[in-house]
C-alpha positions as CSV (number, residue, x, y, z in Angstrom):
1,X,98.5,8.4,41.4
2,X,95.3,7.9,39.3
3,X,92.3,10.2,39.1
4,X,90.3,8.2,41.6
5,X,93.1,8.5,44.2
6,X,93.5,12.2,43.6
7,X,89.7,12.7,44.1
8,X,89.8,10.7,47.3
9,X,92.8,12.7,48.6
10,X,91.1,16.0,47.7
11,X,87.9,14.8,49.5
12,X,85.7,15.0,46.4
13,X,83.2,12.5,45.1
14,X,83.6,13.8,41.6
15,X,86.2,12.0,39.4
16,X,88.0,14.5,37.3
17,X,90.1,12.9,34.5
18,X,93.6,14.0,35.3
19,X,96.2,13.3,32.7
20,X,99.4,15.2,33.7
21,X,99.1,14.7,37.5
22,X,98.8,11.0,37.0
23,X,102.3,10.9,35.7
24,X,103.9,12.8,38.6
25,X,105.4,11.2,41.8
26,X,102.7,10.3,44.3
27,X,104.5,12.1,47.1
28,X,104.7,15.3,45.1
29,X,101.0,15.3,44.3
30,X,100.1,14.3,47.9
31,X,102.2,17.2,49.3
32,X,100.6,19.7,47.0
33,X,97.1,18.6,47.8
34,X,97.6,18.4,51.6
35,X,99.0,21.9,51.6
36,X,96.2,23.3,49.5
37,X,93.6,21.6,51.8
38,X,95.2,23.2,54.8
39,X,95.0,26.6,53.3
40,X,91.5,26.0,52.1
41,X,90.3,25.0,55.6
42,X,91.7,28.2,57.0
43,X,90.0,30.3,54.3
44,X,86.7,28.5,55.0
45,X,86.6,30.2,58.4
46,X,84.1,33.1,58.3
47,X,83.1,32.4,54.7
48,X,80.1,34.4,53.7
49,X,78.3,36.0,50.7
50,X,81.1,38.4,50.0
51,X,83.7,35.6,49.8
52,X,81.3,33.5,47.7
53,X,81.0,36.4,45.3
54,X,84.8,36.8,45.2
55,X,85.2,33.1,44.4
56,X,82.6,33.2,41.6
57,X,84.6,36.1,40.0
58,X,87.9,34.2,40.3
59,X,86.5,30.9,39.0
60,X,84.6,32.5,36.1
61,X,87.7,34.4,35.1
62,X,89.9,31.3,35.5
63,X,87.5,29.2,33.4
64,X,87.5,31.8,30.6
65,X,91.3,31.9,30.6
66,X,91.3,28.1,30.2
67,X,88.8,28.2,27.4
68,X,90.7,31.0,25.7
69,X,94.0,29.0,26.1
70,X,92.3,26.1,24.4
71,X,91.5,28.3,21.4
72,X,95.0,29.6,21.4
73,X,96.8,26.2,21.6
74,X,94.5,24.5,19.0
75,X,95.1,27.5,16.8
76,X,98.8,27.0,17.2
77,X,98.6,23.3,16.3
78,X,96.5,24.3,13.2
79,X,99.1,26.9,12.3
80,X,101.9,24.4,12.6
81,X,100.1,22.1,10.2
82,X,99.3,24.9,7.8
83,X,102.8,26.5,7.9
84,X,101.6,29.7,9.5
85,X,104.9,29.9,11.4
86,X,104.9,33.6,12.3
87,X,101.9,33.1,14.6
88,X,103.4,30.3,16.7
89,X,105.5,32.3,19.2
90,X,102.4,34.5,20.0
91,X,99.9,31.6,20.3
92,X,102.2,29.4,22.4
93,X,103.3,32.1,24.8
94,X,99.8,33.4,25.5
95,X,98.5,29.8,26.0
96,X,101.0,29.4,28.8
97,X,100.5,32.9,30.3
98,X,96.7,32.6,30.4
99,X,96.8,29.1,32.0
100,X,99.2,30.6,34.6
101,X,96.6,33.3,35.3
102,X,94.0,30.6,35.7
103,X,96.2,28.7,38.1
104,X,96.9,31.7,40.3
105,X,93.3,32.9,40.4
106,X,92.3,29.5,41.9
107,X,94.9,29.4,44.7
108,X,93.4,30.0,48.1
109,X,96.6,31.4,49.4
110,X,96.6,34.3,46.9
111,X,94.5,37.3,48.0
112,X,92.1,38.9,45.5
113,X,93.0,42.5,44.7
114,X,90.4,43.4,42.0
115,X,92.0,45.1,39.0
116,X,95.5,44.3,40.2
117,X,94.6,40.6,40.2
118,X,93.2,40.8,36.7
119,X,95.9,42.9,35.2
120,X,98.9,41.3,36.9
121,X,102.0,41.9,34.8
122,X,103.3,39.1,32.6
123,X,106.6,38.9,34.5
124,X,104.9,38.7,37.9
125,X,102.4,36.1,36.7
126,X,105.1,33.8,35.5
127,X,107.4,34.4,38.5
128,X,104.6,33.8,41.0
129,X,103.5,30.7,39.1
130,X,107.1,29.4,39.2
131,X,107.2,30.0,43.0
132,X,103.9,28.3,43.7
133,X,104.8,25.3,41.6
134,X,107.6,24.6,44.1
135,X,104.9,22.9,46.3
136,X,104.8,20.3,43.6
137,X,108.6,19.9,43.7
138,X,111.6,21.9,42.5
139,X,111.7,20.0,39.2
140,X,108.1,21.1,38.4
141,X,109.0,24.7,39.1
142,X,112.3,24.6,37.2
143,X,110.6,23.0,34.2
144,X,107.9,25.6,34.1
145,X,110.3,28.5,34.6
146,X,112.5,27.4,31.8
147,X,109.7,26.9,29.4
148,X,108.1,30.2,30.3
149,X,111.4,32.1,29.7
150,X,111.9,30.5,26.3
151,X,108.3,31.1,25.2
152,X,108.4,34.7,26.4
153,X,111.7,35.4,24.7
154,X,110.6,33.9,21.4
155,X,107.3,35.9,21.5
156,X,109.2,39.1,22.2
157,X,111.7,38.6,19.5
158,X,109.0,38.1,16.9
159,X,107.1,41.1,18.2
160,X,110.0,43.6,17.7
161,X,112.7,42.0,15.6
162,X,112.5,39.5,12.7
163,X,115.6,37.4,12.1
164,X,116.1,36.5,8.4
165,X,116.2,32.8,9.3
166,X,112.7,33.0,10.9
167,X,112.0,30.5,13.7
168,X,115.1,28.6,12.6
169,X,117.2,31.0,14.6
170,X,116.2,29.2,17.8
171,X,117.4,25.8,16.5
172,X,116.5,23.0,19.0
173,X,115.4,25.5,21.6
174,X,112.3,26.4,19.6
175,X,109.2,26.0,21.8
176,X,106.7,23.5,20.3
177,X,102.9,23.5,20.7
178,X,103.2,20.0,22.2
179,X,105.4,21.3,25.1
180,X,103.0,24.2,25.7
181,X,99.9,21.9,25.6
182,X,101.4,19.5,28.2
183,X,102.4,22.3,30.6
184,X,99.2,24.2,30.1
185,X,97.2,21.1,30.9
186,X,99.2,20.5,34.1
187,X,98.4,24.1,35.2
188,X,94.7,23.6,34.5
189,X,94.7,20.3,36.4
190,X,96.3,22.0,39.4
191,X,93.7,24.8,39.2
192,X,91.0,22.1,39.3
193,X,92.7,20.6,42.4
194,X,92.7,24.1,44.0
195,X,89.0,24.6,43.3
196,X,88.1,21.1,44.4
197,X,90.0,21.5,47.7
198,X,88.3,24.8,48.3
199,X,84.9,23.5,47.4
200,X,85.4,20.6,49.8
201,X,86.6,22.8,52.6
202,X,83.5,25.0,52.4
203,X,81.2,22.0,52.2
204,X,82.7,20.6,55.4
205,X,82.3,23.9,57.2
206,X,78.7,24.5,56.4
207,X,75.8,23.2,54.3
208,X,74.2,26.7,53.8
209,X,73.8,28.3,50.4
210,X,75.4,31.7,49.7
211,X,74.4,34.6,47.5
212,X,76.3,36.6,44.8
213,X,76.4,40.3,45.9
214,X,76.1,43.2,43.5
215,X,79.8,44.2,43.8
216,X,81.7,46.4,41.4
217,X,84.0,43.5,40.7
218,X,81.2,41.5,39.2
219,X,80.9,44.0,36.4
220,X,84.5,43.4,35.6
221,X,83.4,40.0,34.3
222,X,81.4,41.6,31.4
223,X,82.9,45.1,31.0
224,X,86.0,45.7,28.9
225,X,87.7,49.0,28.8
226,X,89.8,49.9,25.7
227,X,91.7,53.0,24.7
228,X,88.7,54.0,22.5
229,X,85.8,53.2,24.8
230,X,84.0,50.8,27.1
231,X,82.5,47.6,25.9
232,X,79.8,45.3,27.5
233,X,79.8,41.7,26.3
234,X,76.3,40.4,25.9
235,X,77.3,36.8,26.3
236,X,79.1,37.5,29.5
237,X,76.2,39.6,30.8
238,X,73.8,36.7,30.2
239,X,76.0,34.1,31.7
240,X,76.7,36.2,34.8
241,X,73.0,36.8,35.2
242,X,72.4,33.0,35.0
243,X,74.9,32.3,37.7
244,X,73.6,35.0,40.0
245,X,70.6,32.7,40.6
246,X,72.5,29.4,40.4
247,X,75.9,29.9,42.1
248,X,75.3,29.0,45.8
249,X,78.7,27.9,46.9
250,X,82.3,27.6,45.4
251,X,82.5,25.1,42.6
252,X,85.0,23.6,40.1
253,X,85.5,24.0,36.4
254,X,83.1,21.1,35.3
255,X,80.3,22.6,37.4
256,X,80.7,26.1,36.0
257,X,81.3,25.0,32.4
258,X,77.7,24.6,31.4
259,X,77.0,23.2,27.9
260,X,75.6,26.6,26.8
261,X,78.6,28.5,28.1
262,X,81.1,26.3,26.4
263,X,79.2,26.1,23.1
264,X,78.8,29.9,23.0
265,X,82.5,30.5,23.8
266,X,83.9,28.2,21.2
267,X,81.1,29.1,18.7
268,X,82.3,32.7,18.8
269,X,85.4,31.5,17.0
270,X,83.7,29.3,14.5
271,X,83.6,29.9,10.8
272,X,80.8,28.2,8.7
273,X,83.3,27.3,6.0
274,X,84.0,23.6,5.7
275,X,87.7,24.0,5.5
276,X,90.0,25.8,8.0
277,X,90.4,26.0,11.7
278,X,87.5,24.4,13.7
279,X,87.4,25.5,17.4
280,X,84.8,22.9,18.2
281,X,87.0,19.9,17.7
282,X,89.0,20.0,20.9
283,X,86.9,21.4,23.8
284,X,88.5,19.0,26.2
285,X,92.1,19.5,25.2
286,X,93.1,21.3,28.4
287,X,90.2,20.8,30.7
288,X,87.9,17.9,31.5
289,X,84.4,19.2,30.6
290,X,81.9,16.6,29.5
């Protein structure tokens, strides 16, 4: 099923360039989309400003998880090339974990529970992701579950123990950045499908514009609590302020990923040196932002 067919099935006029979903059986993709559309239509009942605010929070968080995962996986690929092997288990695992978070945040069937949604444990995140991928077929769920277990085990081993043979201890079972990239992109594409189905369901229900309310959860997009204090991120503050005036109804990744937001996000990891890791080279590695 190509990108045009997926867009038509979702009910969207926007053609998102799907790479991983294109390679899956048409029947599996169709089943997943139809189920997501059904749930989205139900959630569209009684949709108002509070729900619009919730979905802005969910989508903004999800997009940042995807952009962060892009930095993580491109860092992993650079580390592989530069023989920085000890960083690979960490970078690969957190790429997968954060794309799983993005996927779950965009699922209309999953309720929003504020801090509990943001700080869902690693195990629960991976387990629920595996469960939800069954809608795409048991093979998709099994493939993800196996990769997630391997990535988690390898990250944990090199967090607490250090085998003398290094990554060689895993032999052929070693997780590669290519495996992670492919799976991460699949999760992001499914997240885009989720958002597109939800956006379409709201548009079919009403043509009105909605507001963003001044809820406590909005502050969670820019406030970061650490063991030594509380931090407010200026870039997040400015972006959220921008969307308070612009975000009128649920939208998808390409609509939310403004050029300024993306440039600033990747620019924060840029080094002016000519040599070394360049975060600006692969903005579109996991998500289709143009």
